[in-house]
N, C-alpha and C positions, 0 to 999 in steps of 0.2 A: 342528506345521505350521503355517507362517505363512500368516495369513490375509489380510494386509496387499495393499492394491490397488494396484498401480503406475501411476504416472501415466505418460501421455504427454506429452513438448515439443511444444506445439502452437502455440507463439507467443504463446495469450492467458494463460501465466502460467508463473510459472518454481517451479521447486521444489527444495530442496538437494541435496546430493549427486549432482549433474554437473558436474562439473568446469570445462568451457564455458560452463556457466551459471552460474560460481559471483560475476562482477560483479552479474549483473544481481539473484541472490537476495542478496547482502549490501548492495544499495542498496536494496532491500525488508525487509528484516532493520532497516534502519537508523535504518529511520521509528518501528519499533516500540521499539528500543532509546531513543528519542526522547523516549516517552510522558510520565516521570515530568516532565519538564519543565513542562505542562501542565495535571499534576494534581495538584493539591494536596493531599490525602490518598490515601492508600490505598484503592481499590473493593473492594467487598465482591463486584459482581459485573459483569463486562465480557462487553460484545458484543463476537464480532468479526465484521460483516458482509462477507458476501463474503471467507471465511477461506479459500478454495481449498485447497489441502495440509493446512492445519490446524500447519503448523509455529508459525505466532504464539502460539498457546497457551505453549507454553516460555516467548519470551520473556516475554512478561506474565507467568506465573509467576519467572521470577526479577527482576524488579524489582518484583513483589508473590506472595510467595510465599501466602499466605494467600485470595487472589483466587480466586473461580470463573468460569470461562471457557464463554459459548454462544457456538459457532461457527455460522453458518448461510451455506450458500452452494446456488446453485442446480443447479449441477451436481451428478445422480445419485453419479456416479463417485468426482467429490473428496469429498462430502461423507460415503460409505462409507470411503474411504480414509485420510480425519481421524478420523472416527472410531475404525478399529481401529487406526491409528498413534498418534493424540495423547490420544485418551477415557479417560476415568478418572473418580474421583472426583470431580475439580474441572475436569472438562472433558466436555465433550459436545455431540454434532455433530448438526445437522438439515437435511435439505433444504429449501430454502422459498426463495419470490423474495423479494429485496429491497425491493421495493415496497408487499408484505402481508405483512410480519414476525409469525409467529406467537409473539407476546409481546404481555404484557398493559404498557399504560400505564407508564411512570416505572418503570421495573424496574431500568436498568442503569444503576452508578455512574459510569461509561466505555463510551462507543461505538465503536467502531475500525473503518476503514471504507478500506484501505488501497488504492491500486491498482487503485479498482474506478470509481468517478465516469464515467470517459472510454468505461466498455463500458455506460453505460445510455443510451436513449432515453426513458424521463422521469425525465429529473434530478431535479425539483423532487417529485415522486412519492416519487423517494428519501430525495431528503434529510429532507423530511416524515416519513417513519417513522423516519428515525434521530434525528430528533428527539422524537417521540414517547413511544421506548420509553426514554427518558435521564429519567433521573429529577430532581427537584428539587435543584438546586445541579450535574448531572452534566456531564461535558463529550462534547463531541462530535466526534471527530477522525478527518480524512480526506486522504487524499491523491491525486494523480494527477499524468502526467507535464506539464512545462512544457510547451508547444507548441512553444514557441520556440526552445528547443532540441533536443527529440523529435523534430519534423518543421518542420524549417528551411523557410520559405518559404511553409506552409501558413495564410490568413488565416479569421481568427473567423468562426467556423460553415458553413467550407467541409470536407468531408469528407476525414477523414485517410484515409492511405495503407494504415495496420493494418486490417486485415478485421476486427477482432475490437474497434476503438474507432469508436464512434459519433460524440462528441466529443470534442474537446482543447480547451485552456484556455492565456489565458496569465491573468498573476497578478491584474491589475486586474480580467479579464472574468471570474476567479472566484469575487473578492471582492463584486463586483456583485449579480452571479447569486445568490450566496448569501445577500445582505442583501435581493433580492425575494423567492427563495424563502421565507427564515423572519424576515419581518419583526420588530424588533425584538428577535434575539438579538443577542450579542456575536461578532464574525467578527475572527478576526486569520489574517494567513495569512504565513506563513514557505517558506523556501527550502531545498531539501536539495544542496548542492555539493560539490565533491570537494573531498577533503581534500589536505597539502601533496605527499603520495606520490602521487597520482595528479593533481594540477597539475604536477610535476615533470615526468612523463611528457610531459602530453602538451606543456609548454614545450621539452622536446626533440623528439620526435617527430611532432606536430601531435594532431587531433581524436581522442581514444579512440573517440567514438561511429562513427566515421569507420573506423577499424582496427577495431573489434569487428563491422562490417557485413559485414565480407569472410568469408566461407566459411571454418571452424575448420580446414579444411584445407592454407589460405592463410598461418593466421599464422605467425611467427615466434617463435622460442625465447624473445623477451623478452617479446612480447605474451603467450604462452602460461601463462609464470612469473606474470608480474602478475596475470592473470585468477587463476589457480590459489592465488593469495595473499591477494587482497583480504579483509579483515575491514570490519566495520561501523567499525570504524577509521577509513577510510580514506574516510567521507561527513561532512561538518559542517554544522550547522544555520548557517543566516544569512539571510540578506535575499530576500524574496522579490522576486528582480528578473530582468532579460533574460537573463542568464547560466544561473539556476539550474537544476539537473537535474530538481527536482522539485518540485510545489505542496505543501505541508502547510497546511491550511483547521486551526483551530481554533475551535469553538462555543460560545457560552453558549447555549443554548435559553432 
């Protein structure tokens, strides 16, 4: 009997295996795949804070086969789904709030929290918890949409139109806030960009974000094919400039 719990697309998170969500899924997955750039040695324990569906564990183990992954998510259905779909000897999942993580201090060699920050009402508490559970010499990596490209025209501290977002950030704002929330920590901010194929598509047809905002039933064959065939290779890391898609912050608490 299949005991997996299916997740419904609500707009709060993306999941694998849904063709019209594939662009967003691969964009999220690309940040997981880029993690080795910032991690100097193979981590023994990895915390995936805000793990959602739980697919991140597979990507993490592809980079570090010996790593043990602990996934935490506040949503009970997501945590159960993750445990049943991705759990095992090297991956465990638990439901808990991210501002009160159920882990001891200094336990995780790598703390990952992707596309989560924008959902938090008390982000300073959340970031403080990520730093608390990071082991000495460990790395904390978090990502969040670049407000300038995700919500064009939205100003700093203005309420986002996305009902699931509490606050969105630009690159300078994110760096300044992280330094204020974690005084004395090393902070670097990079940007996730479209790769050559997606840039070429935008040069020929205009904004991909605007195209994807249209109802799926209105997508043309070209856009449908592009979304269905998007991979992590269609995204690249670069500068945290105004044009990047997502911001990726690397912290050394």
